[in-house]
Z-matrix of the N, CA and C atoms (Angstrom, degrees):
N
C 1 1.304
C 2 1.593 1 110.14
N 3 1.164 2 119.45 1 127.70
C 4 1.591 3 122.05 2 178.31
C 5 1.559 4 105.65 3 -91.33
N 6 1.337 5 108.32 4 132.23
C 7 1.518 6 115.22 5 173.80
C 8 1.499 7 110.28 6 -102.36
N 9 1.420 8 115.50 7 152.52
C 10 1.460 9 116.24 8 -176.98
C 11 1.478 10 108.46 9 -82.20
N 12 1.392 11 113.43 10 171.67
C 13 1.513 12 119.16 11 179.87
C 14 1.404 13 113.50 12 -65.00
N 15 1.292 14 117.17 13 150.55
C 16 1.535 15 120.44 14 172.43
C 17 1.547 16 105.18 15 -129.27
N 18 1.367 17 110.38 16 122.17
C 19 1.495 18 113.42 17 -170.67
C 20 1.613 19 106.05 18 -101.05
N 21 1.363 20 114.10 19 145.87
C 22 1.428 21 121.58 20 176.02
C 23 1.469 22 101.75 21 -152.79
N 24 1.360 23 114.53 22 131.04
C 25 1.546 24 125.16 23 172.41
C 26 1.506 25 103.45 24 60.86
N 27 1.292 26 121.19 25 36.38
C 28 1.492 27 122.56 26 173.27
C 29 1.435 28 122.42 27 86.75
N 30 1.366 29 115.14 28 -2.52
C 31 1.555 30 121.74 29 -176.91
C 32 1.463 31 107.65 30 -139.13
N 33 1.444 32 110.47 31 147.90
C 34 1.512 33 115.87 32 170.20
C 35 1.419 34 114.46 33 -59.50
N 36 1.318 35 118.01 34 133.01
C 37 1.388 36 120.03 35 -176.39
C 38 1.529 37 110.51 36 -80.86
N 39 1.302 38 116.97 37 -7.14
C 40 1.544 39 120.95 38 178.26
C 41 1.498 40 113.57 39 -97.91
N 42 1.321 41 117.20 40 -37.34
C 43 1.444 42 120.24 41 -171.08
C 44 1.523 43 113.04 42 -127.77
N 45 1.339 44 119.00 43 -14.28
C 46 1.446 45 117.43 44 176.84
C 47 1.529 46 114.13 45 92.78
N 48 1.426 47 116.74 46 -10.17
C 49 1.457 48 117.31 47 -178.58
C 50 1.626 49 108.21 48 -57.44
N 51 1.320 50 114.62 49 147.01
C 52 1.527 51 117.57 50 -177.54
C 53 1.545 52 108.78 51 -98.50
N 54 1.286 53 121.90 52 -18.88
C 55 1.413 54 120.29 53 174.13
C 56 1.456 55 113.55 54 -108.67
N 57 1.352 56 119.92 55 134.49
C 58 1.477 57 121.02 56 170.47
C 59 1.478 58 111.51 57 -56.33
N 60 1.229 59 118.65 58 142.15
C 61 1.470 60 123.14 59 174.28
C 62 1.463 61 108.35 60 99.81
N 63 1.362 62 121.39 61 -21.12
C 64 1.529 63 125.16 62 177.90
C 65 1.586 64 111.07 63 -73.72
N 66 1.339 65 109.25 64 -34.22
C 67 1.468 66 111.66 65 -175.02
C 68 1.430 67 107.26 66 -81.34
N 69 1.355 68 119.78 67 140.63
C 70 1.467 69 134.20 68 172.17
C 71 1.383 70 113.83 69 -80.55
N 72 1.309 71 123.44 70 0.40
C 73 1.452 72 121.87 71 -170.34
C 74 1.483 73 111.76 72 88.76
N 75 1.347 74 113.11 73 -176.77
C 76 1.489 75 121.81 74 -174.98
C 77 1.394 76 107.71 75 -145.80
N 78 1.422 77 116.92 76 151.60
C 79 1.405 78 124.56 77 173.76
C 80 1.484 79 116.34 78 -95.38
N 81 1.332 80 116.37 79 -26.48
C 82 1.524 81 122.03 80 176.55
C 83 1.392 82 105.04 81 -148.56
N 84 1.370 83 113.53 82 155.80
C 85 1.424 84 121.09 83 -174.10
C 86 1.718 85 104.83 84 -70.88
N 87 1.290 86 115.89 85 147.47
C 88 1.414 87 119.37 86 174.08
C 89 1.513 88 114.86 87 -60.35
N 90 1.273 89 118.56 88 141.77
C 91 1.422 90 123.42 89 -175.13
C 92 1.578 91 104.53 90 -79.11
N 93 1.325 92 118.92 91 138.32
C 94 1.482 93 123.08 92 -179.66
C 95 1.540 94 100.83 93 -124.14
N 96 1.419 95 113.98 94 130.02
C 97 1.429 96 123.32 95 171.16
C 98 1.409 97 108.68 96 -75.04
N 99 1.326 98 120.13 97 130.08
C 100 1.531 99 120.76 98 178.17
C 101 1.442 100 108.29 99 -84.65
N 102 1.354 101 115.25 100 137.25
C 103 1.394 102 125.90 101 178.37
C 104 1.528 103 105.53 102 -105.22
N 105 1.337 104 118.95 103 116.38
C 106 1.471 105 119.53 104 176.16
C 107 1.462 106 110.31 105 -102.79
N 108 1.367 107 121.22 106 -172.97
C 109 1.458 108 124.73 107 -174.28
C 110 1.584 109 106.74 108 -92.15
N 111 1.318 110 114.26 109 148.55
C 112 1.422 111 118.22 110 177.55
C 113 1.620 112 102.91 111 -78.81
N 114 1.351 113 117.80 112 170.06
C 115 1.366 114 123.38 113 -178.21
C 116 1.586 115 106.03 114 -71.44
N 117 1.309 116 120.11 115 -30.91
C 118 1.464 117 121.29 116 175.63
C 119 1.455 118 111.63 117 -63.18
N 120 1.367 119 114.19 118 -43.96
C 121 1.534 120 116.89 119 -175.14
C 122 1.522 121 106.49 120 -74.39
N 123 1.305 122 120.15 121 -30.24
C 124 1.427 123 116.70 122 175.05
C 125 1.511 124 116.22 123 -67.61
N 126 1.333 125 111.19 124 -36.71
C 127 1.511 126 117.82 125 178.71
C 128 1.537 127 110.80 126 -60.47
N 129 1.516 128 105.67 127 -45.61
C 130 1.387 129 113.72 128 -177.62
C 131 1.588 130 118.20 129 -61.28
N 132 1.411 131 114.23 130 -37.07
C 133 1.323 132 122.29 131 176.18
C 134 1.502 133 112.45 132 -70.27
N 135 1.406 134 118.22 133 -41.99
C 136 1.465 135 120.35 134 173.92
C 137 1.541 136 112.53 135 -62.54
N 138 1.241 137 115.89 136 -36.36
C 139 1.417 138 115.99 137 176.98
C 140 1.443 139 120.06 138 -69.66
N 141 1.420 140 114.55 139 -22.14
C 142 1.388 141 119.79 140 -176.51
C 143 1.580 142 115.92 141 -103.27
N 144 1.347 143 112.87 142 8.99
C 145 1.473 144 114.39 143 179.98
C 146 1.509 145 123.03 144 -86.91
N 147 1.268 146 113.71 145 -13.13
C 148 1.334 147 121.44 146 175.45
C 149 1.573 148 112.96 147 74.55
N 150 1.199 149 123.61 148 -137.21
C 151 1.554 150 128.69 149 175.96
C 152 1.471 151 115.30 150 -99.68
N 153 1.430 152 118.55 151 3.69
C 154 1.329 153 120.92 152 -171.15
C 155 1.586 154 108.36 153 -111.61
N 156 1.395 155 117.61 154 102.10
C 157 1.504 156 118.42 155 -178.85
C 158 1.523 157 112.12 156 -57.24
N 159 1.331 158 115.79 157 -33.34
C 160 1.523 159 113.19 158 -177.08
C 161 1.547 160 111.91 159 -67.08
N 162 1.381 161 114.48 160 -29.62
C 163 1.517 162 119.34 161 172.59
C 164 1.501 163 110.24 162 -60.82
N 165 1.409 164 114.59 163 -44.82
C 166 1.505 165 121.00 164 175.65
C 167 1.615 166 109.73 165 -54.87
N 168 1.228 167 114.35 166 -49.18
C 169 1.483 168 121.90 167 -175.00
C 170 1.613 169 108.49 168 -57.04
N 171 1.352 170 111.24 169 -48.88
C 172 1.537 171 116.40 170 -175.53
C 173 1.510 172 106.25 171 -69.24
N 174 1.341 173 121.72 172 -33.22
C 175 1.414 174 117.85 173 -178.10
C 176 1.521 175 107.77 174 -71.75
N 177 1.273 176 122.47 175 -37.02
C 178 1.419 177 122.67 176 -176.17
C 179 1.579 178 106.53 177 -74.36
N 180 1.303 179 121.53 178 -34.39
C 181 1.356 180 124.43 179 179.71
C 182 1.545 181 110.13 180 -63.36
N 183 1.387 182 113.41 181 -44.12
C 184 1.515 183 119.91 182 -179.24
C 185 1.431 184 111.43 183 -69.53
N 186 1.395 185 119.83 184 -34.92
C 187 1.525 186 123.89 185 178.24
C 188 1.563 187 108.18 186 -66.54
N 189 1.379 188 118.39 187 -44.01
C 190 1.527 189 116.58 188 179.75
C 191 1.508 190 105.82 189 -75.84
N 192 1.207 191 133.31 190 -21.98
C 193 1.445 192 128.94 191 179.29
C 194 1.530 193 105.65 192 -67.93
N 195 1.336 194 115.72 193 -48.37
C 196 1.411 195 125.81 194 177.71
C 197 1.511 196 109.97 195 -54.47
N 198 1.309 197 120.36 196 -48.56
C 199 1.422 198 123.16 197 -176.38
C 200 1.605 199 115.90 198 -71.94
N 201 1.374 200 112.00 199 -27.14
C 202 1.335 201 118.69 200 -175.31
C 203 1.595 202 110.28 201 -108.33
N 204 1.185 203 117.27 202 5.81
C 205 1.504 204 119.91 203 177.79
C 206 1.439 205 115.99 204 51.47
N 207 1.325 206 119.40 205 58.60
C 208 1.453 207 126.47 206 -173.69
C 209 1.487 208 111.73 207 -47.82
């Protein structure tokens, strides 16, 4: 089954076309390589979280979003 274009920020998120109607659709979503945290970044985050584990979780989430362009 072919799915139609989905535009975000002016480009198709599947094929990169900049004008609607140029994309012919797609058969499967594009593969994205996961970007994790380095050991150094993880140590930095753990060292900065204080005594609140929720604070650490939010810091990790924020760092991963930045790396993976949520």
